[in-house]
N, C-alpha and C positions, 0 to 999 in steps of 0.2 A: 610588407605584409598586408594584405587587409584583411582585419577582421571578418568573420561570418558570421554575422545579425541572426544567423538564422541558428547558432549552433546553444546558443546560452540563451536561454528565457527567460528562467529563475535562476539567481541561485542559491543555493542551498545552506544552512546555516543550520549550525545545534553551538548552545551558550550550555557552559560548563563554570557552573561553583554554586558552593556551598550554602551561600549564600540566597533564600529566596529572593529577597527584597532584589537583588542585580539581575537576577536571572528575568524578571516581572520588569524593572527596570527598561534591557534589551528589545520583551514581546511587546510592551504596551507602552513608552515612551516615547522609541521612536521610528517616526513614518520607513521605516526601511523600506518594505513595498512597492512606493511609491519610485524607489529608482532599482530594481529589481533583486531586492534583497529578499528571504524568505525563513524563517525562523521557524524549521520543521523538529526541532526535538530542543528537550536541555534532560539533564545533569548534575548530580553530585556533586560527583566526582571523577575520578580520571578513569577509576574501571569500569562503571557506567558507561560511561563518558566511549567508552574504546567498544561498549557490546554498541551503543547507538550504531556508532561509526560502520559497522560489520553489518547489519539490521539496513539501516538508511541509504548507506555513501554517498555522505554529506560535501558540498565544495571545501567546505571552512570550518572550524573547528575557533569558537573563541571562548577563551581555559583562563579559567584562573588560574594562584599559583600555588598558595599553600590552600590543600585539600587534604582532607583523610584516604588513610588506602592509597589511591594515587596521585602522587600530587604532576602539578602544570609540565613541568620540567619531563619528569617519568611517559604522563601521556605524548609526549612530544615529540619524545624518543622514539617512544612503541608508534607512532601514527607516522613516523619517517619509514621504517623499517616496515610496517602493514601495509600503509600508503600511502608512500609517498606527494600520490595526487593533490593529497589535502593541504590545504592551505592555512599555515595554527596563527592566532594571534593574541599572545598574550596580555593578560589584565596582570595587574599588579599597581602593592601602594609606593608607599616613598621608600619603608622601609623594606621593602621585595628587592629592589632598580638588579640588584647586583645577580636574583634570581633571574628577572625579566634578559637581561646583558645573557646570561647563560644559556636560555630558550633559543632568545633568535641564535648563536650560535650553532646550536642544536638542530637549528633548518626554519625556528618561526619568522613568520614573515614580519614580523612586528610587534608594540608591545602599548598598549593605552594603562594612562593613570587613571584608577579604581572611581573618584574621587574626584578630580580637579580634568579628564575628559569629558567634551561632551560632544552631540551628535554631531556638530562638524570633524573634530578627529577621526571619530569612528568613523566618519563614513566618506574622510581619504582616505583611510587604510582599506578601505570592504573594497574602493575603484579601484586600487592598484592591486587588492588578491584579485578580483573581478578580470583585470585588464594582465593579470598576468594564466589566469587559469583559459582565458579563454588562446591566446597566442598560445599555452599548452596545450589547448585541446586543438584548434584550428594545426598545427605542427601533425599532431597525432592525425588529426584526419586526412590532409594533407599527404604521409605517407601511406597511410592503409589505399588511398584512394589509386595512389601512383602503381601498386600492389594490385589492388584490386581488376585494374584495365586487365593482368596481361591472364589472370584468368580468370574473367566473366563465366565464362560457355561452360568450366570444369563443373561449377555445382550442380550445372540444369542435370547434367548428361551422368552425373551419378545418382542424385536421386530419381531417375529415368533408370536405372540399371535395378536398384533396389524396388519400384512399382515391375518391373520387369519379371523380375522373382517372384516374388508376388501372384502374377497375375498365370507363372507360368511362359510368359512369353520365352524365356530361354532354356533351349532345349537340352545342351548341352554344356558338358563342364567346356571343354578347351574354348567355345563363342564363351564364355562366363570370364575365363582365363587371361583371356583375349581381351576383353573388353576392362574387364582391371587393370590389367596392365595400359592398356590407352589412356581411365582416367587417372594413371598414378595412383593403384589402392595396391596392400595386401592380397593375395589368391588368395582365393576361400580352403581353411584349411576343415581336419572333421569333426569342428564344434565351433558353434558360435555363441556367444549372448547380443541382445542389440542394448543399447541403449538410449534417454531422452535426456538432452541437458536440455529447462524451459528456460527464457529469457522470466526474472519473476514482475508483478505485477507491469505487465509488455503495457497494457491501456494505460495504464497512469503515464509512463516511460516517455507514450505516443503525445500522453497532449503539450509534454514538455519540450521534445525534438523532433525534427525535420525529420521526416521518411526516412529522406537517404542516408541520414546521422546515423539513423535506429540500423537501416541496412549496414552499414559500416561496423556496427559497435559491434554487430552481430559477425561478420569476417574479421573481426581480432579477434572474438569469443572461438569462431570454427579453428582459424591457426595457431591458439594460444593450445587451445585441444591436442592438437597434432603435432605442437612441439613437446609438448607435456609427454605423448607417447611415443616420441622417435625413439630408435632402441630400445624402448624398454616393451613396449605392447604392441598389438597389431590392430590397430585402430584404423578403421576407414570410416572418414569421417564426411557425413553430406548435409545437406539444406534440408529440412524438412518442413514442416508450416510456419507460420509465420514469425513464430515467438520461440520458436525449438528447430535444434540443430541435435541431428541425429547421427549413433556407431553404430559400425554394424564390426564387432569387435572379433576377430580370429583368438581359440584357443590353439596354438599348436605348441609342440612341445616346449621351447623358449619363450609362450609367451601367457604360459598359461601360471605363475604361481599369484593365487588369492590374495596374498598380502596385496603386493608388488601393485593387482587389479584396484587394490581398495583404496590404496595409496592416491593412485593418481584418479582414483575420483575422485578423492578430499581432496586434491589441487585445483582438480577444475574450479570444484568455491571458492578454494582460496584466493586463485587467481581475479577470478570472475571478481570479486571482492578488493582486490589491491588492487586491480590497475581500472576494470572502467566501474563508471557510475550507475551498476544494480547489479543485482546478484542473480543469483543461478539455482533452479533444482535439479537434482539430477537423480532419471530413475531406473535400474537397467534388471532387466530379465535374469530368469534362469538359465541356465548351456541350453543349448539344441541341437539335436544333430542334424549336418550337413551328408546328407545320404548318397552314396555314390550313385546314386538315379533320378535326372532331373525332375520325375513325377513327384517326389516327394519335396520339391524346396517349396512351393505355397506352399505346404500345410507346415511347417516346421517357421516358419516365416508368419504365416496366418496368428499361431500359438508364441512365439515372441512379439509379438506388436499386442497381440490381445492379453498380456501381462501390460506389457509398459500401462494398458487403458486402464488394467484391472489396477494397477499404482496410483491414477489420478486422484484417487477418492482418499488412498491415505495419505496422498501430498494434500489435498484439500483441509482435512484431521487434523494433521499436524503443522501445516505453516510452511513458510518458503524457506530455503537457503538449505535444505537437507537432502541427505544423497538417501534415497528411496530402493532398499532392492527385493525385489520379488522373492518371499517366501522366507528370509532374513529371520533365520533363529528359529524355523520352525519345518524346514524343507531339510535341511543337513541328512545326509546320510539315510534316506526315506528313499526305496524301488518307487518309482512311475507310477503303481497306481496309490500308495502311500501316500505319495506329492498330491494327488488328484484330487483327494478324497481330503486331506489337508485343504485346499486353496479351494474348498465349498466350503466348508467348514468356513474361512474366513470371508465370504460373499459379503458386498454392502448389500443391505435392505430396499427391495426397492416399492416399501410397499409405506405412505405415509404413513405416520401416526396420526392418533385423532390427537390434532392441535385445538387447545384454548378460541373461543370469537373473536377476533384480531379486534373489531368493532368493541365489543361488552367488555373488553377485558380492558381496553382504551381506555374509557370512561372513569374507569377508578384511581388516576392516579393522574395526581395533578403537577407531576416538577422533571424535570431532563434523568434524573439520577434516583428515582423511581422505575422510568421506563426502561429508564436500565436495566434493571435489575431483571423489570417485567419480562423482555426480549430477553435475558441472560436465562431466567429461570424456566420461562415455562415454553420457548420455540426453540433454544440453543442449544440446550443443557439436552429436551429430550431427541430433539433429532443425532447429537454427538453418543450420546448412551446406546441408540440401535445403532449407529453404523447406516443413517439412510444410504443411500446410495445419491453422492451429491446433485443429480440431474432432475433429480424426484423434488427435491427442495426446490432449486431457481425454477423448477414450474411454480412451485403452489408460493414464492413470491410473484414468481410477475405475474399469478394469477390474482394475488392481492389488489397488487401494486394497478396492475389495469380496474379493475373492476369499484376500488376508492377513487384513482383518476378519470373518472368516465368524464365526467363535464366539466375535464379542465384539460384540455388536449394539450397545453405547456408543457404541462407538470408529470400527463403521462409520457411525453416525451423524453423530457430528465428523466425520467426512473428508470424506461428503458435502456436509454444510451447507459445509467449508471449499474445496470445489471451485465450487459455486457463484458465489464472490469471485476467478475467478482469471481476469485480466483480461491481461496481460501474462505474455512468458516469462518472466521474470523474480519473479513470483508464482508460476508451474511450479516453479522452480526450489527457495522457498522450504518450498513443498508436497510435495515430494517427497525433502526434508532433515525433513522433520517423519515424512512418512511410513517415511520410514527409521530414524531412530532411534528411532520408538515398536517401528516392526518387531522392534529389533535387543533393544532394553530386552526386550521380552514373549516373544521369540526367550532369550534369557538366563536372564530370572529365572524358575524354578518355581511359586518363589511368587507371581509376582505375579500381581493378580487383578484384571479387568475394572472397570475404575470409569466413577461415576456424576457424578461432580463435574468442572467444567472444570479448580478452582483444584487438583485433583491430578493432573490428570491433566499440568497444564501444573508440578508438583511435579516427575512423574516427567519430564518433557525436561529442569527444571533440572541435574535426575543426572545425569543423560546426558551433557549436558553441561559441566558441572563437577567431573565426579566426581574428578578430580585435586587440585581443591581443598580446604582447610579446608569444611567444608558443615554449618550449623546448622540446627533449626529456628528461630535470629530470622529469618537469614538469608532461607533459606523463604519464611517469614509475610511478611515486607518484601515476598519477593517475589510471593506470590499478593494481598498486602494485605487478611490476616485476622490477626486476633493470635496470639499463638503455642499459644498453650494450645486454643484453636479445631481451632489448623490440627491438631494432636497429636492431637488428638479424633478430629477427621473425618476422616486418614489411617487410621490404623486403625481404623478404623469401616470405610473403603472399602476399603485392601487386606489387612484383617487380622493388620497387623505393621507396628512400632514405627516413625517415620521412621529414630533413629539403626542401627534394625538394618537397617532397607530399603537406606542408604548402603553403609553393612558388607556386606551379601549383593551387592551389586551389582559393588561393588570385585575382593572376590573372585573373582566369575562374571569380569571383564574380568582377573586373574590368571590365573587356569585359563588363558584363551584365551591370552594373552600366552606361560606356557607350554606351549604346545603348539604353537604359532605360531612360536615366535621364539627363537634361544639367548640371549638379554639373561639378566645375571647373577638370581638371585633377588632381591639385594639393589636392583640397580635397578629388574626390577618391581616390589618392592614401594612405592620412590618415583615411579614413574608411575602408579599405579597412587590415590597419596593417602593410602600409608600409611609416611609415612619410617622410622618406628622395626620394624629387622627382627628384632627378639626376638618385638613387640607382633606381626606381619605373621603372622609362623611358624605363634603359639597361634591368633590365630583361625584363618587355614589349615586348620589341622588341629581346630580343635571344628567347624567348617563343611562342611569337605571327609572330614575324616577319614583323613586320611594329611599328611604333611609334604611339601611344595611340592616336593622334591625326590623323594619317593614316587609322587607324581603324575605329575610328569617321567619317570625314569623308563618309567612305566608305558603314560603317555597322550602324551608329547608329542616334543618336538621332533625328539630324541637316537633316538626307536624311529623314527619318520619317515622318518628317516634310513638308517638300517641296511637 
């Protein structure tokens, strides 16, 4: 069997250990990204790790044995039950060998000794895990592909039928029934609800998986839904948009138990998390009548799809992986008029609130943690509190990004591309933080040139977040997953400056800001910007600025501003 090299671009790993130093060892001491492994999350115990697995759908979990709340054995057993495709690697000490042996019996791939195992031992077992994951996925994809060939035309016909009903092209019940029979669907009943199952973080997935593989995964999701509904719910499944699967659920006397329906929706969430490398979000409309006369069908379908569209805003603010039922808790037992009034009260605000001027507010904040607070307190929290329509927030963010990147076509293109991947308010917060960090670095560093390579922009962002710490070419080459020599060459070619000089100048620009805006001691400022040797700091400052830190403060800074 030949392995499909497109299936796996990066193997996604989670490290679980109650010791921070052990977790940091995996993230920073081992160049895992060079071999296609990525640490996507960390957890301190099994319970936290299990929740992280539900959210991130990793390929490999590297876990300690002895931990509070849920230990490594319990975590291994739970993962085998809930997410059997995830490979588990056990970390143990000599005293815990018996635990490690038991973990292997429970399904763990193998174990590493915490203290004595080095990078080579870790890499060998990771490569073994990768081989098994690739074989599992290829087997699954081949099986999916064989089944898919048999039903290639059916999804298009089903989607077209929904479009025809919405447009009024279907004008008789007999034609509708015969078409449903032809595409192997349940015939319409007197009432229905519409649903939408959306693949979460689709934009990020599309950078990891080939389009063909994404298509196959989506097909698996559709088949899972049909199998979950079989015999319990009259559910017609259809392919809708690129990342969405539609549900046309008939509410017959035999398929109208509300509790059974809710369990069905929750099972969709559970099975996606268990068997596929992504989570999904489910949106469900209220009940609508399927009138006897075809002229009324477009209005009923239009109303149902309108409710699903409104639920996008709820999904945006509540996040991925959940069930969103239109009017849940609001409309139960209400007459149609009361239901319309309640729906009107929950409508999302189309008017953008008056937000602080971004450029002005940016000038007063000097480190990433402060910028993160700024983004949340003054931008994210206000729009969340007033339930702003997501499209309005995205429009404002796009205008801000375009205005700031007018002179930098490459950065403008990059931020425009990132906007397309924003699906929740949490994505919006991360985007604004990246934009603010970029703006801060470009506005402060006159020598910083527009860059064309994403690896170099990634390096600039890393310096903006970690300039207080020791930052070397080795650190940054590991972070960007390219060799030190090639990184140094590429950085100089893209920016016109050596990387170490860039870091030094960045720190000096930060110190100038602190000298202007605070009354901190100069030695304290030197430490805060990552140059703890005061004499070296003063010498570098004078060489780059043309005056001593004290002279600069007297002419430009804090005390002058107070006088």
